[in-house]
Structures are given as C-alpha cells and as structure tokens.
C-alpha positions in Angstrom: 91.1 87.0 97.6 91.2 89.4 101.0 88.9 92.8 101.2 92.1 94.3 102.2 94.1 93.1 99.0 90.8 94.5 96.7 90.7 98.1 98.2 94.6 97.6 98.1 94.7 96.7 94.3 91.7 99.3 93.9 93.7 102.1 94.9 96.8 101.3 93.3 94.6 101.3 89.7 93.4 104.8 90.2 92.8 107.0 87.5 96.1 108.9 87.8 98.0 105.9 86.4 99.2 105.0 82.8 96.9 103.0 81.0 94.9 103.2 77.4 92.0 104.6 78.1 88.7 105.3 80.8 87.4 102.2 79.3 90.3 100.8 81.3 89.5 101.8 84.3 86.1 100.8 84.5 87.1 97.2 83.9 89.9 96.7 86.3 87.2 96.3 89.3 85.2 93.7 86.9 88.9 92.0 86.4 90.1 91.9 89.5 86.8 90.5 91.0 86.5 87.7 88.1 90.2 86.6 89.2 89.5 86.9 92.9 86.4 84.8 92.4 88.4 82.2 90.4 90.7 82.0 93.4 88.8 82.1 96.1 86.4 79.1 94.5 89.9 77.0 94.2 91.0 77.3 97.3 87.4 76.0 98.6 88.1 73.3 96.0 91.4 72.1 97.3 90.1 72.5 101.0 87.2 70.5 100.1 89.0 68.1 98.0 92.0 67.2 100.7 89.1 65.6 102.7 88.7 63.0 100.0 89.8 59.7 98.3 91.2 62.6 96.1 93.8 63.5 98.1 95.8 60.7 98.3 95.2 60.2 95.2 97.0 63.3 94.6 99.7 62.8 96.6 100.8 59.4 94.5 100.5 61.2 91.6 102.6 64.4 92.6 105.3 62.2 94.3 106.8 61.5 91.0 108.5 64.3 89.7 107.3 63.4 86.0 103.8 62.5 86.8 103.7 65.3 88.7 104.1 67.5 86.1 102.8 65.7 83.3 99.2 66.0 85.8 100.0 69.8 86.1 101.2 70.7 82.7 97.6 68.8 81.2 95.3 70.3 83.4 96.6 73.9 84.2 98.7 74.1 81.2 95.9 72.6 79.1 93.0 74.0 80.8 94.7 77.9 80.1 95.1 76.9 76.4 91.5 75.8 76.1 90.3 78.8 78.1 92.0 81.4 76.1 90.6 79.8 72.6 87.5 80.0 74.3 87.8 83.6 75.0 89.6 84.4 71.9 86.5 82.6 70.1 83.9 84.1 72.0 82.8 80.9 73.1 82.1 80.7 76.6 81.3 77.1 77.1 85.3 76.3 75.8 86.7 78.7 77.9 84.3 77.5 80.8 85.4 74.1 80.2 89.0 75.2 80.4 88.5 76.8 83.4 87.2 74.2 85.0 90.3 72.0 84.0 92.6 74.5 85.8 90.4 74.6 88.7 90.7 70.6 88.7 94.6 71.0 88.4 95.2 73.2 91.0 92.7 71.6 93.2 94.3 68.1 92.9 97.9 70.0 93.3 96.7 71.7 96.9 94.7 68.8 98.1 97.9 66.5 98.1 99.4 69.3 99.6 97.3 70.0 102.5 96.9 65.7 102.5 100.4 65.4 102.8 101.5 68.4 105.1 98.0 70.0 106.9 97.7 67.2 109.5 96.8 68.7 112.8 93.9 70.7 112.1 96.5 73.6 110.6 95.1 73.2 106.9 92.7 75.9 107.5 95.0 78.4 109.6 97.9 77.4 106.3 95.3 78.5 103.9 94.4 81.7 105.5 98.8 83.0 106.1 99.1 81.7 102.3 95.9 84.0 101.2 97.1 87.1 102.9 100.9 86.4 101.5 99.9 85.5 98.3 97.5 88.8 98.3 100.6 91.0 99.8 102.9 89.6 96.7 100.5 90.5 94.3 99.5 94.0 95.3 103.5 95.1 95.4 103.6 93.4 92.2 100.5 95.2 90.9 102.5 98.8 93.0 105.4 98.2 91.1 103.7 97.7 87.5 101.2 100.4 87.6 103.8 102.7 88.8 106.6 102.6 86.8 106.8 103.1 83.2 108.7 99.9 82.4 108.1 97.8 79.6 107.3 94.0 80.9 106.4 92.6 77.2 109.5 90.3 77.3 108.5 88.8 80.8 106.3 85.9 79.5 109.2 84.7 77.5 111.0 84.9 80.5 108.4 83.2 82.5 108.6 80.8 80.1 111.9 80.3 80.4 112.0 79.8 84.2 109.3 77.1 83.4 111.6 75.0 81.2 114.7 75.5 83.2 112.5 74.3 86.6 111.8 71.2 84.5 115.5 70.3 83.3 116.9 71.2 87.0 114.8 68.8 88.9 115.0 66.0 86.3 118.4 66.3 86.5 117.3 66.2 90.4 115.6 62.9 90.3 118.9 61.9 88.9 121.2 63.3 90.6 120.6 64.6 93.9 117.0 65.7 95.9 118.3 69.4 96.3 118.1 70.2 92.5 114.2 69.4 92.8 114.1 71.6 95.8 116.0 74.5 93.0 113.5 73.7 90.1 110.9 74.2 92.5 112.4 77.8 93.3 112.2 78.3 89.6 108.8 77.3 89.4 107.9 79.9 92.0 109.8 82.4 90.3 108.6 81.7 86.9 104.6 82.3 88.5 106.2 85.6 90.0 107.5 87.0 86.6 104.5 85.6 84.6 102.0 87.1 87.7 103.9 90.4 86.6 103.4 90.1 83.1 99.6 89.4 83.4 99.4 92.3 85.7 101.1 95.1 82.9 99.3 93.5 80.3 96.1 94.9 82.3 98.2 98.2 82.4 98.9 98.0 78.7 95.0 97.1 77.7 96.9 93.7 76.0 93.9 91.9 75.6 90.5 93.1 74.8 88.3 90.4 77.0 88.5 91.4 80.6 87.9 87.4 80.9 91.2 86.6 79.3 92.8 89.0 81.7 91.1 87.5 84.4 92.3 84.0 83.8 95.6 85.0 83.0 96.0 86.4 86.5 94.5 83.9 88.2 96.0 81.7 86.6 99.4 83.3 87.6 98.2 83.7 91.4 97.3 80.5 92.0 100.7 79.4 90.7 102.3 81.6 93.7 99.5 80.4 96.0 100.5 76.7 96.2 104.2 77.1 96.1 103.7 79.5 99.1 101.3 76.7 100.4 103.9 74.1 100.6 106.3 76.5 102.7 103.7 78.3 105.2 102.1 74.3 105.8 105.8 72.8 106.0 106.5 75.7 108.6 103.6 75.1 110.6 103.7 71.3 110.8 107.5 71.9 112.5 106.1 74.2 115.1 102.9 72.0 115.5 105.4 69.3 116.6 
C-alpha cells in the first residue's frame, strides 16, 4: 500500500517471531507483495470507476440497505468463496475469476462512495489519507498478532458474528431509525478489523498452505477496512471543503 507500510510490516515479521519454520518467513514477503498489489489495483479501479457512469449506478444500488448488502455479498463474499475454491483445487482460472469479482465489488462500492462524497477535487487526497490510515491500522494489528502468543483462531467466528449483527441492526434501522444504520456500519467495520486480525494470525500460524490464499484473505479484509475509513475521510474533507 505504501513503501513505509511494507517496510514496517517486513520488520515486524522478522525471524525472531513465532512462526512454523523458515519457509513461512521466506513466504511472508510474497504474501505482503501479492496482498498489497491487489489492494493497490482495487484503489485504482474504484478511482477510475468514480469518473464513469458506473459510479452513479453504484450510488443508486448502495442507497438501498438491502440491495447494497446483496450486491456486496454476491460480489465480495461470492468472489472470495470462488477464489478460495480455485486456490484449493489448483485452478488459477477459477481463483482469478473470484478475485476479479471481488475487485468489481469493492470497485463499485468505492466508486459510489467517491461519487457521493468526493466532489471538489478531494477524491485523490481522500484516497491517499485513507491508504495511510488503513496501512497504519494493518501494521498495528500485525505487530500485536506477531508479537503475542494469543490464539486468534476463534476470531473468524467473531467476525461473522459482527457481520450478522450489522445486517440485523441495519435491517431494523431501515424501519425504525437511521441511527441504527450507522451502528450497523460500525459493526461491519469492526467485523473487518476482527477478520483482518484472524487472517494475519493465519499467516503467523501457517494456517493455509497457499501464499495466494493468505494474500487474498488479507486483501479482502484490508479493503473492507479501507472502504469504511474512506467514507469517514471523505465526509470530513467535504465538510472542510465547504
């Protein structure tokens, strides 16, 4: 995501950390590189789409809580499932198709956010600020995970619980109070934070044999954090720009 972030991450994952053999140490740079590349491409995709007619279409879709959740679940959730199955079966075509679906889902969501809140030439500065903040969050989580002996194996379930809680609270908010929709957004953000923690722990423990699977998992979680931070950054910058 940034040169500084990569440097911090690499120093965090030194040979003194608790890993499963030297092979994991040698593969970490590859995992970081692949995950960072996927994130960087997705940021460029959402920026490019924000200047096309796809952006207002995305804004219309995500203006409805239920439609937005469905689109996000099918694209990002479905893409992750397809990509994971492709990696497990050694089918890189299937894995690539899943990644493209994820890129499209996050690209559409990010473009919609930039279109709604990113007027007045603040899109690129907002993306830059969001990249730094997301990189810092990721680096902090990685440091905590790799410098501790804590077992984060159950955090994937906790992340799922946050997502389900966000869905339930958001659905209630549609009928009861817009404030609940805001709370739902915070639960989704927390879910991605927890999921990112799990995915980094999975790298530490060599949970998945494939570097690509690790990279995709981290990429999906990082982008989930990224799009939430982007919304807040854009809103703050738009208020300051007025």
